[in-house]
Every structure is written in structure tokens, then in C-alpha cells.
N, C-alpha and C positions, 0 to 999 in steps of 0.2 A: 385400546388405549383410553385412559381417562380424558375427558374433555379438559382442555387447558388453553385458555385464550392467549397464553404467553407464546404459543407457537407462532402466532401471527397469521394462521390460516383463516381465521374468521375475518380478519381485517382485509386481506388481500383477495379473497375469493378464489384462491388457487388450490389446485389438487396436487398432492405429493404422492408419488408412487415410488416406493423404496427411496432411493437417493435421488430420483429424478424430480424435476420441478416443472409443472406445466401450468401456464396461466389460463384463465377462462377465455382469452382471446387468441388462443394458439392456432386456430385454424383460419384466421382472417387473412386477407391479402389476395392478390391476383393469382389465379390459377394458370400460370404461364410457363411452368417448368415441369418436364416429365418426371423429375425426381420427387415432386411434391406428392404426398399421400392424398388420397381423396377424402380423408377424414382423420380424426384423431386415431392414433394407434391404440388398440385395445390394451387395457392394463396388463393382461396376461402376456401380450407380445412385448410390452416394454420391460416387464420384469425378466423375461427370458433373453432379451437382446443383449448380446455381449460382443466384444471385440470389434472388428471392422464393421459388422452389420449395425451395431449400435451407433457408429460414428458416421454412417452414410449420410452425405449431404453436408458434412463439416470436415471436408477434406483438406489436404495440405495447401491448396491454392488459397482457400479462404483463411486458414489459420496462420499461414507463414507470415504475412505482413502484420497480423495482429500480435503474433509472438514477438517479432522483431521490434515493433514499436513499443510494446509494453515493457521490454527489458531496459529501455533507456533511462527511465526515471530511477528505479532501484539501483541500476548500475552506477549512476552519477551520485546517488546518495552515499554509497559506500567506497567507490573507487578513489575518491579524494582523500580518504582516511590516511593513506600512506603517503600523501603529498603535502599534508598540512606542515609538517616540520620543514620541508624544503621550501615551501612558499614563505613560511615565517622567517627563515634565514635569509632568503632573497631580498625581502622587503624590510628586514630588521624589526619584526614584530613578534610578539609572543602568542601562547596558546589562547589567551583571553581575546585576542584580536582575530586570529585565524578561525575561531569557532563561528564567526560570522558567515564564513563560506558555507558552513554546514547549516546554520540556522536560516539564512536568507532563502536557500532552496527549499527548505521545509516550510517556511512561511508561505512562500509563493505556491508551493504544491498544495498545502492545506487549504488555501483559499480557491486555487484554480481547479482542483479535482472536482468538487461538487458543482462549480459553476459550468465547467466544460461538459460535465456529465449531463447537467440540465440542457445545455445547448445540443448535445448529442441526441437527447430525447426529443428536442423540439424541432431542430432544423435538419437533422440527419447526422449519423455517426461518421460517414465517410468524409464529409466536408470538414468536420472538426478534427478528424484523425490527420488528414493531409495538412491542414493549417498548422497544427501543432508541430509536425515534422519540419516544416519550413522554418518555424521559430527556433527549433533546436539546432538546425544547421547554422543559422545566423549567430546564435549564442556561442557555438563552438569556435567560430571565427573570431568573435569578440574576445573570448578568453585566451585563445592561442596567441593573439598579438597584443594583449593587454599591456600598456606602458606602466601602469600603476595599479596599486591594490584595489582602488575604487572601481577600476574597470573590471577586475575579477568579480567584485561584488555584483556589478551590473550583469556580467555574463551569467552568474549563477541564478540571478533573479529571472532572467529570460529563460534559462534552462529549466527552472522549476515550472514556469508557465507552459513552455512547449511540451515538455515531457509529460505533463499532467493530462494531456488530451488523449493518450493512447489507451490507458486501462479502462476508463469508463466508456470510451467510444467502442472499444473491443467488446465489452460486455453487452452494449446496446446492439452491436452487429450480430452477436450470437443470439440474442433474444429475437431480433428481427428474422434470422434464419430459422430459428425455432418456430416462430409464428407461421412463416412461409411453408415449412415442411409439415406442420401440424403435429409436432412432437417436441419434447423437451431437449435441451442441449445435454449431450451425454456427460456424465461426471468426468470421464476421461479427457474430454475436450477442455472442460474447465480446469482439470488438473494440469494440462499442458500450459495453459495461460498462467496459472500460478507457478508452475515450474520455471517459466521464462522469467518471471519477476524474482522469485526466490533464488533461482540459480544465478542470475546476474548479480543480485545483491551479495550473494555468498562469494562469488569469485571476484567481486569488485576489489577488495584489498590485495589479493594476489595479482590481478591484472594491473592495478595501480602501481603496485611495487615494481613490476616488470617495466611498465611505461616510464616511470620516473627514473629508474636505473639505466634505462636504454637511451631515452630521448629527453629526459628532464620533465619537470612538472607541467610544462605547457602541453605536453602530449595528452594529459588528462582531459583537457578541453578540446584539443584538436580531433581526437578520435571520434567525437560526435558527429563530425561533418560527413565522413563516408558512411557511417552507420545510418544516419538520417536519410541520406541520399538513397541508399539501397532500399530502406523501408518505404520511402515515398514512391519509388518506381514500382515496387511490388504491389503497393496498395492501389496505385492507379490502374494496374492491370487486373488485379484479382479480387479486390473488394467490390461487391455489387454497388451500382450507383444508388444514391438515396432516392427512395420512391416517392418522396413528398408526403408521406403519411403523417398525419398530425397525431400528437400524443392523445392517449385515451384518458378522459376524465371519468373517474368511477370505475367500478368493476361489475361484472355480471350483467344482468338485464338493464342496469342503469347506465351502462357505458355509453358515452356519446363521443363523437369525434369533435375536438375543438382545440385551438392552439393552447399549448401548455403555458406559454408566457415565461418570462425570465425573472420577474420580481426584482427590478433594479434596486429598489430601496432595501429589500431584504439582503441583497448581495452586498451593498454598501455597509449596512449595519453589521453584517457578519464579518466583513473584512476589517472594519474599524475595531470591533471587539477583539478579534484574533490578533490584530497588529499590536494593540495596546497591551494585551496579555503577554505577547512575545517580548516586547521591549521591557517589561517588568522582569520576566524570567531570565533574560539574557545577562542580568548583572545581580545575581542573588547575593554576591559578596557585598555589594553596596546597593541594596534594594531602593528603588525610587517608589516609596510608598504611595505617593499621591497618584501614581498611574493606576492604582486599584480603583480609584474613584471613577475615571472614565471607563474602565472595564465594567464596573457595576452598572453605570448609567446606560452604556451601549448595549450591554446584555439585556437589561430590562426593556429597553426600547425594541431590540430585536425580538424578544419573546412576545411583547405585546403586539407587534405588527404581524409576526407570523401567525399568531392566533386569530387575527382579524382579516388577514389577506385571503381572498378567495383562492388564490393559486400560489401558496407560499414557496419561498426558495427552500426552506427546511420545514417539512410538514410535522410540526410539533404535536399536533393532535394524533397523527398516525403513529408517531413514536411513543406517545403517551399510552396508546392502546397496544401497540406492538412491542411489549416488553422484551421479547426474545431478540428482536433486531437491536434495540437500545443496548441490551446487555452485551451483544456481540461487538458493538462499537467500543464499549468500555473495556471489554476483555482484550480486544485487539490493540487498543491504545496502550494499555498498561503493559502488555507483553512486549511491545516494541520499545517502550521506555527503557526496560531493563536490557533488551537485546542491543539497542544502540548505545547504551552506556558502555557496554563491552566493546561493541564494534569500533567506536572511536577512542574510548578511554584506554582500552587494553593496547591497541595499536600504538598510541602515543607513548604509553608507558614502555612498551617493548623498545621503542627507538631512543627515548630520552632517558628512561630509568634503567634499562638494561644495555643500551648502547648498540643495539642492532641497526643495520642499515635498512633502507627502505625495501630492498630486495629480500633480505633475510626475514624481515617482519612479514612481508607478503607470504613467504614460504611457510613461516610459522603459523599463519592463519589458514593454510591450506586444509588441514583436517576439518577446521570449522566449515570451510566451503564445501568440501566433499560430503560431510555429514548432512549439510543442509540440502545439497542436491539429491542425495539418495533418499532422504526422508521426505522431500517434497514429492518424489515419484511414488513412494510408498503410501503417503497420505492421500494421493489422488486415487489410489486404488482401494482404499478402505471405504467401508460403507458407513461406519460410524463417525461421529465427531467428538463425542464426550471423552472416550478413552485416549485418543491422541492429544487432546488439549490438556488432560490431567497429567499425562506423561510429560508433555512439554513444560508445564508449570513447575513440576517437581524437579526437572533437570535444570531449569533456569535458576531455581533456588540453590540447588547443589553446586552449580558452576559459580555462582556468586560467592558461596561460602569458601570455595577453593581459592578465589581471588584474594580473600582476606588473609590467607596464609602465604601469598606470593611475595617474595623478596628478590633482591638481586642475586641471591645464591640458589634460587628455586631451579631444580633440574629442567632441562628443555623438555623432557618427556612429560613432566607434570603440566607445563605450559601448553603443550600439544593437546593433552587430555582436557584441560580447561576449555580450550577453543572448541573442542568437539562437543562438550557439554552445552554449548550455546548453538552449535550448528544444528543438532538434532531438533531442538525446539523451533528454530527458525523455519525449518522445513515443515514441521507438523502444524504450527500455528497458522502459517499463511494459507495452506490448502484447506484446513478445516474451517477457519473463519470465513474464507471466500465461499465455501459451500453453504455455510450458515446464512450468509447475506443473500446469496442467490435463492435460497429456499424461503427466507422470511420476508424479503423485499417485495413490495407491490410489483406486479408484472409490468405495469406501464411505466415504472420509474426505476428500472434497474441501473440505468446509467448514473443517475444522480445518487442512488443508494450506494453503488460501488465507489463513487467519488467521495462520499461521506466516510466510507470505510477507510479510504486512504487519508482523509482528513484526520480521523482518530489516530491513525498510525503516526502521522507527521506531528500532531500535537505531542505524542509521546516522544518522538525524536527531538523535537525542540526542547522539551523539558530535560531530556538526557543531555543535550549539548550544554544546557545551563548548569546542570549538576557537574559535568566535567570541568567547566570553566571555574565553578566554585571550589571544586576539590583540588584542581591543579594550579590555578593562578597562572604564573608565567612559565611553569615547568612541570612536567609530569614526574611525580615522586612516588616513593613507596607509600608514604603516609596518605597522599591524595588517592592513590589506588585503593587503599584499605578503606577510606571513608566512602568512596563511591561503591565498593563492593558491599559494605555494611548496609547502605541504603538499599541496594539491590536485593539483598536477602530479605529485608522487611517487605519490599514490594512483591517479591516472589511468593512469599507466604500469603499475602493478600490475594494474589492471583490464583493460588491453589484453592483458597477458601471460596472465591467467586465462582470458579469453574466447578468445583464439587457440588456446590449448592444450587447450581442453575437447574431449575425444574424443567425448563424447555428442552435441555439437552438430554435429560433422563427420559422425557416423554418421547423424544425422537428415536432414542434407542429401542423403545418398545414398539415402534411402528413395524 
């Protein structure tokens, strides 16, 4: 393979064996478990390891609570899509108002994911994981008994913060186990984590439709209470206690143990920049142009501080060198911008444009859910990244083109096919980009790196909700659907070009 600094290997000091990723500190930690290898597993052994042998040490007890906790955020991002119309009718508001229930969770998640990932790297992933589940349970109760729409907004805000803890904490737990065992986390284990997230997001509309049809829209919030409780109990039993290990500063021979720090000023500036940007995006029909001023000022201040801070919240210097990781974030955000345009825009159109009930809409989205589930499993078992991502980008573009042709007379079979065109990319994109982040991210900061991946995803989702509000206004119509689909076609073509031209993905395929 030609030398290519875009792969990020030179920056992180990590070695990559096939699809496995192992950091230079992989064999540190106390030798207190008989399962732990006496040293790093030889490359030939890693390459040959398959099936349960490769997954040894990453069993069901460790992964079960991680998977259950990680599904809560994506489940809640999509489950509410089939409840928006019912909520709007209950409170007498339109689509331009109910979109706040989507946007506020994404805003909270976009900020909280990297912050909680940094906390997981600093104070321990188990503590962060458990605290997040407690907040999830509280948010479910607030939403289930909400007397007004403002209470629902507050519930979704808490839900975004609480559910944001699980994914970056889970990635940090797996990295810690990898370090203890002296070998990398198997790709299949990472695939299960991605499957939990993608699968829950995919079945969200169908599950939401069933809950709304059976118990009403409040069940969308109440279901979080038992789910969080079960995950909390399992985590208490099965996730190893945090060992008090401090984050590693630097890599290789220069690595030293010292507190990672949280960079409070960086977090405040990041939150302010993102919040101002979201408020601008939320009303593109009547843009508040002066908000771009604070966005620019806060972004400049954030950049200046992150470049000067010895322990920055977002390591811009690392991202400047690690082009592969930066492009992964861009690709992930753009992909989900298009996917969530369909996830929310298509479902609203099916209810208001075609007149289907919440239950029927959920069932019509079932092929999308099934396709995403199947492809997330297939994506976890593939060794490459580039081919699945190119396939996903092409299908996203094709599905958007089909939506341009959709009308009130479009046969149901075509609508089902359109949903499947977006389900397949949803499965492939999640698993492939997760593998890319795990490969390219510095070994000592995988929690915060995973959080930033979700931030990119949620910025795309926030933009998608803004485009939906611009296209639909107070009601989902054929014209609004076609406008949203046309924009999605353009974005899909950009995604194809970005993926095909990524040199790091081509280099990885040659390894």
C-alpha cells in the first residue's frame, strides 16, 4: 500500500490488522483476569481468528447492556415520526411546530454526545452510562404525563441528553476491554453495536405506529421508562466497574498518564455555536439572517480556543492531520441528512398526503426497517468499507428520484420499494462509517470520537427537519414532497462524488 497520511495511522500510532484496530496501549492495565492474554496476539493469529474465538472476552454479559442502552437514542429519533401528526392534532399545532420535537432532541444529542464521550474517557464509561439511563427514565415520565406542548419539548431535551451517554460510553467500554485483553475489539462485536442502533432506528416508525394506534402518542414517551430500567439493572450487574484509569495523553513512547480534562470553555463555545446555527436552520422559510453573525463569531472563538487549548474539547489539529476521520464525519452527516428527510418527510406525507393512519404508515415503512436490519448485519460481516458506502450513496440518490414521481395515485408497491431504497443505505452507512471511526480515531479518545460521529449525524438530522418544515409548512403535500426529494437527489449525487473520490477508502481496500 502506498503511504497515505489520510488514513490517520501516522497520527494515532495505531496498527491495523485487516479490519481489526489495535492501539499502541493495547496491553496496558492490571493482569487480574485469567482470560487476559499474556501479550498482544500475533498478527497471524488475529487474521485467522473467526467466529466465537475472535469474540472471546466480548461475551453477551458485557455487550447486552451496551446494546440495550445504545438503541435508546436512535429509537427515539425515529419512533416519534408516526406520532407527530397525532401530537399536532392534540395540541392544535402544525408541522412547523411539531418539528421542534425532532430538532430539540437532535440539538441536545449533537452537543451531549461528544461531551459525554469526553466524560467517559475521563471519569469512566460505566458511570456515564448509568447516569444517562437515569435521565432517560425521568424524561419518559415527563413526556408521558406532559400537560402541554412545552413539557414535551422539555422531555425531548432531557431524552436527548440521557440517551447520548450510551453510544460513546459503550465504545469506551469496548476499548477498555480491548486494552485489558491485549487485542482489538472484533469487527463482529462492533457490528452488533451498530446493529442495535440501526435496527432500533429502522423499526422506530413501525413501533411508533403500533404504540400510537394502541395506547396513544403518550406511549412513545412512556416506553422509555421500562427500557431504561432494564438497561440500568443489566449495566449494574455486567459492565465492569471503572478502574480509575486516567486518559492517555499522546501515543507511543510519548504516552503519559494524566487527566484528560473537560475544557469547559470549549464545550460552552461549541454549544453556543451549534445552538445559534440550529435556531437559524429551524425557520428557513423566514430566515433570521442576523443569527449568522453570532454563529460566525462563536465559531471563530471556538476555533481559536481549540487551537490554543492544551487539552481541547475538539482536537482541531488532530482533525486537520487526520483527513480520513474528518471526511468520515462529513460523509456520515450528509448521508443522514438525506435519510432523515425521508424518515420524517415521507412518513408525514403518507399520513397527510395519502391519508393513511399511523398504524398503516408504520406498516408501509416496514420494508425500510427490514432492509436496514438485514444490511446492518451484512455490513458488519464485510471486510471492506468503500463498496458498501458507494452502494448506499447510489441507492439514496435513486430513492430520492423515486420520491419526485410520487403522487396521491402512486401504487402502494412503489411506495414500499421507495422505502426499501432508503433502508438498505441506512444499514450499510451506519456499520461502515462506525468501522471507519474506530479505525481512524486516536486510541485514547474513541469515546469522544464516537460522540463527534453522532454529532455529525444529528447536524444532518437537524438540517433535514428544517428542510421538511420549509417544504411542508403547515401540511405535508405532494409539492412539498417533490421539493424535498429534489434537494435529496442533489445531496445524494454529492455524497456519491465524496465517497468515490475518498483516497483513504481506496487505500484501506488495498491493505
